[in-house]
N, C-alpha and C positions, 0 to 999 in steps of 0.2 A: 779411484773414479775419473776416469779422463774424461774430456765434454769437449767439444769441439764451441770455441768461441771466440768470436772475431775474427779470424782466419787463422787460429791458431789453436793447439793442447794448450791447454792450463789444467794439472795435474792437481786437483781441490786437495786432495787428501796430504799433497807433502807445502801448500800454503800454511805458512804458519801466522794468523790473522793476531795474536797478540788479545791482551784481554781489552784496548780500547776496540780494537777490530767485532771480536767476538762481541762486547758490549751494543755496540752499532747495532749487528745483525741484529741483535735482540730485539731491543728497543723500536726498529725497522721493522722486523716480521712482526710486533707486537702493535705496533700502530698500525699497520697492513688488515690484519684480524679484527684492530677493532673499529676501524671505517665500515669492513667491508661488513660486519656483523652487524652493526650502527645501522647501516645499509636496510637490512634484512629487517634486522627490527620495526625500524621504521616504516619498511613498507608493512609489514602484517598490523602494525598498529592504524596507518590510515585505512587498511581496509575492512578492519572493525572497524572502525570509528566509522565508515560512507556508511558501512551495513545497519550501524546500530541508529545512525542519523534516521533513515529512511523507514527502521521499524519504530522510530520513536514518533516519525511525522502522519506512520500511518496510523499509531496509536491515541495520537493527540488530534485526529480528522476524524475518528473512531470515538471519542469522548465528544468531541464537538457536535455529532452530529446524536447521538444517546441522549444527549443536554435538549437538542433541537425536538426532536421526539416528546419529551416528555414535557417538555414548555407547550406544545401542540396538544397533549394529551390533558393536561393541568386546566389548559385556558379553554376547552373542549371545541374545541376548531374539527371539522371532519378533515378526513383525506380527500374523498369523495367529491369537498368541493372543488380539489385543482381538475379533478377529470371535466368536470359537470360541467365547469366556466369553460371546458373544449371542446363542448360533446363530444369525448372518447368516452364510450360505453364499455368496451370488454380489456382488459389489463391482462398483460404477461410479466411477473417478473424473473429478470437474474440476480441469483442470489438468492440461495435456499440457507440461507444460515440467520440467526438471528433476528434481524432486521428485519429479509424479506418475509420469513413467516409473522412477523407481527404485519407489518405491510400488507399481506394477504388477507390475515383476522379482523383486519380493523376495517377492511373493505370490506366483507362476509356481513360486520358485524351491524355496518351501516346502512346496507343492501342499498347501493345506487348505482351502486359500480360492480360490474363481474371481473373480480380473477377469473381470468381461462384456463393458464396453468403457468408452471415453473420453469424456470429455466438454469443451469447451473453448469458452471465454466471448470472447474477445478477439483470439486468431488463428484465425478459421476455415480456413486453410490445413493445421494443422495434423493429421499423420498419425501412424500408430504401427505398427509392421511385424507383426506379429499380432491388432489391435484395432480395431475399427473406432470411430473419432469420431465424436459428435453433438455439433452446431453448438447450448447454450443461447440456447434461446427464437429457435430457428429448429425444429427438429428434432423429434418425437415421441421420447421418451428410454422406452428399455423398463423393464417395469418389473423392479428387483433388490431384495435385502436390504437396502441401503444405498447412499449417493454420499457418498465421503470426498472435500472438495472440500482439495484440496495449492496452489493458487491461492494464494500470498504476498502478495498487492497486494490488498488491500480486500475481505479474505475473507469479512468481515460478509455486506457488499453481494454477494457474490457465491452468497451460501450463503441471503442474503431472496430469487433471483433463481433460483436453483434450489429453493426450495419451492411456485414459482409452476408450475413445470413439472415439479418431481418430487417424487409421493405416500409415500415411503418415508424410512424414517431417513436425516437429513443429519447427518454427521459431520467434525468436523477433523481431517488431520494432527496438528494439535498436543494436541487431546483427546488421539488414540489413541498418542502419544507421550509425553505427561505422563503416563497409566496403565501403563507399559508400565515405564518409569522409578520408579515409585513400585510399583507389584509386584515390579519384581528391585532396589529396592533403589538404584537411579541414582540418585547426587547430580547436582544443578543445578549448572552452572556459577556461582560467584558474582562471578565480576571474576577478574584476575589479582593477586594473594600477592607482596605486593611483604617480605614480613615472614620472616626466615630458621627460625621456628620451623616443623615441620611443622602440616600441615593431619591437625585431626582427624577 
């Protein structure tokens, strides 16, 4: 087979590379393949690592929120205290998952603040037993005093999306929990202690 190379015809089939030339070509080809394969594997592993890092961060954030909710409940603090301190009488909840439903149920039990409706950004099929659930970005949100973002994944993004649709005050569940813990003197978890000394 003839190929044009460096302005002259070279007949590669007639060329005798010899043992050392063939070995060099084999090593060069293997090296080139290894480099390309290594770069591809590195790229795939980096993408997988970044994805797992985001998922781990979200899981840690969720555990932190659940721990704070447990501490607030065990110390007999009422969620409505936060809203009463700010003269907020009606509340909408963005995020109809476990945390959002828990907040709605607690506010309904406390009977100091009225949960008005739910809002969902991801799962448009979400329903609630007693409240209307609106779809963020598709339904017009009725006016209430504040909207609490209870979604634990991409909270900042969802709060920004809610600002475009909702004119009232927007609060996150984490803000409420931090305020309640500070008010009641509840200490945040700082990790498992391996020391035999009592915690101060």
